[in-house]
N, C-alpha and C positions, 0 to 999 in steps of 0.2 A: 186539386189545390193548385196545380201548376199554372192554370189560366184564370185563377181568382173566380171560379165559378162563372166565367164569361160576363162578369159584372159589367166591364166597358161596354159591351154590345148591348146589354140591357139598357144602360143609361142612354145609349144612342138611339135606341127604340123610343124612350121617353121623350127625348128632344124632338124627334121626328113627329110624335104625336102632338107635342106642344106647338110645334110649327103648323101642323094642319089646322089645329083648333084656332090659332091665331089667324088663319087665312079664312075662318069662318065655318069650319066644320065642328059646331058646338056639340054635336051628338057624340064626338070622340072623348069628351070630357070625362063621363063616368069610367070609361076604359082606361084613360090615362091615370085616374086616381086608383083604380083597382090594381093596375100593374105597379104603380108606385108603392102601393102598400105592401107588395112582395119585398121591397127593398127598404121599407120603413120610411118612405118619403111621400110627401104631398099628402099628408093626412090632417094637417091643420088647416083651419078655416084661412082662406086667402086673405081677407080683409083683416082678420086679427094678426096674421103674420106680417103683413105690410105696415100695420100701425106700429108694430115693433115695441109695444109697451103695454102698460097695465089696461085692463078692461074698464069701460066707461063707468060701471057701477062701482068700482073700487075708487075711482077718481071722485065720483060724486060723494061717496061715503067719507073720503078724507077731507073734501071741502066742507061737508056738513059738520065733521068733528072739529075743523078748524073754526068755523062759525060759533059752535058751542063754547069752545075755549075762549074766543073773544068776548062773548056775551058775559062769562063769568070772571072776565079780566085776567085770565091765565094767558098772558101774552107770550111767555116763554114756550108754552106748549103750541100756541098757534105758529110761532115762528119755527119751531121744529117740524111742523107739518108742512109749512111752506118749503123748507129745505128738503124734506122728504120728497115732495112732489117735484122740486127742481132736479134732484138726483134721478129721477125717472124721466127727465126731459120735458117737464110741464112747468111753465111759468105762470103763476097765479098772480094776476094784476088786479088790485083794488081800484075801485073808481076814486077820483080825487077827494070827494067828500068823505068816504069812508076811511081813506088813508090819513087825512089831515084833520078831519072834524069829528071823528068818532073817538077822541080821546087816546088813540094809540098812534103816536106820530113816528113813523119809521119802525125800525127793528130795535126792540128794547133788549138790552144785554141782561145777563143773569146777574143775580144779586152780588155773587163773589167777583164778577168782573167789574161791576160798578164800584164796589167797596175797594178793590185793589187799585183801581184808577184814582180814586179820591185820595187814597193814602199816598200814591205818586205825587199827587198835587201839593199835598202837605209837606212831604219830604223835600220836593224841589224848592218850595217857598222857604223852608228852613234853611236849606242849603244857600239859597240866595242871600238871605238876610245875614246869616253868619259869615258869608263870604264877603259881603259889604264891609262887616266890622273887621275882618282879617285885612281887607285892602286899606281901611282907614288907618290901621296901625303903621303901615309904611306905604303911603300913596306915592305912586310913580307918576301921576299927573298933577295938575294945579287944582284938583277939586276933590272933595271927599263927600261921602253920602251922609245924610242927616242921621243922627244918632237914633232919632225915632223909628227910622226904617232898618236899623241894624239889630242883631241878636248877639248876646254873649257878654256884653259890658266891657270886656277887654280882651286882648289877643288869645291868652290861653282858653278863656271861657268860649270864645268864638270858635276856636279849633275844635273844642270838646262838642259843641252843638253841630258843627259841620260834619265831623266824622260820625256822630250819632245818626244824623239824618241821611248820611251816605249808607250806613249798615241798614237802616230802615228801608231805604230805597232798593238795596240788594236783596234783603230778606223777602220784601213784598214781591219783588220780581220772581224770586224763586217759588212763592206761594202761587202766583199767577201761571208760571209755566207748569208747575205740578198738577194744578187744576185744569189747565187746558188739555194736558195729555191724558189725564184720568177720566175726565168727563166727556171727552170727545170734542171739546170746543174747537181745537186746532183743526181736527179732521174734517169738521163740517164747514169751518171757515176757509181753510186753505187747501184741502185735499178733496174737494168734491169729485166723485167718480164720474167720469164721462165715457162709458163703455162704447166700443166700436161694434156695430151690429152688421152681420153678413146679409146682403141684399140678393141672394142667389135667385129667390122667387122674382125679384124685379128683373133680373137679367133674363130669366127664362120668358117672362112676359114681353120684354123688348124684342127678343129673338122671334117670338111668335107674332109680333106685329100688332098686338092688341093694345088698348089704351091702358095706362097705368094710373093708379092713385099715386099721389106723392107720399112716400115713406115719411114717418116721423123721424126727425133728425135728433141726434142727441147733443148737437153743439149749441152754446147759448144763444148764437146769433139767429139761428133757425129753428129753435126749440118750439114745441107747441105752446101757444099762448092762450089762457083762459081769462077773459076779462070780466069782471063782475059789476 
């Protein structure tokens, strides 16, 4: 145990074999894989490791599931699948005709999000109309708002409408925040995971002088893109 089973020397032998393979001695590849198996290394398929993401059949299955959801007009499920693929480093791009001409324009928010947003609109309009009535009670400028655009009828009534709309806005905001936390809406929108993957196999290939395939990146700029 004092010398860690001479593991550093064993790893050095693996690097030497990898270097020789990179110089053209491909017959040493089975030996490298066998020796690496003693340490639990080099047992995965190199292409799968370098892709660094899900298998192609899984990707195709998720795309097919998204298409089925779009056909039955379950756009929320389709958007969830798109986000699931994005978290895996895969950007699914629809053609312009499908994105804008297929009845689903952009990302459609859930029913709760849409309802809370429209309640916000109503609350803000009520606050604006009652606020104009409050202003008309004691205008500080040489103009006042038309009575047809105000709410409350008089100062006390306008104040009641104004505070009622304010509390509606606050309570609606609390509902939106609670829904965003419980449903995972905020996590999907704001905290998309972007894991960092180790490219030890890439480094070994570079050291051996062999040509490398480009690893799949997990950053949005260079994520794998699938156009449809």
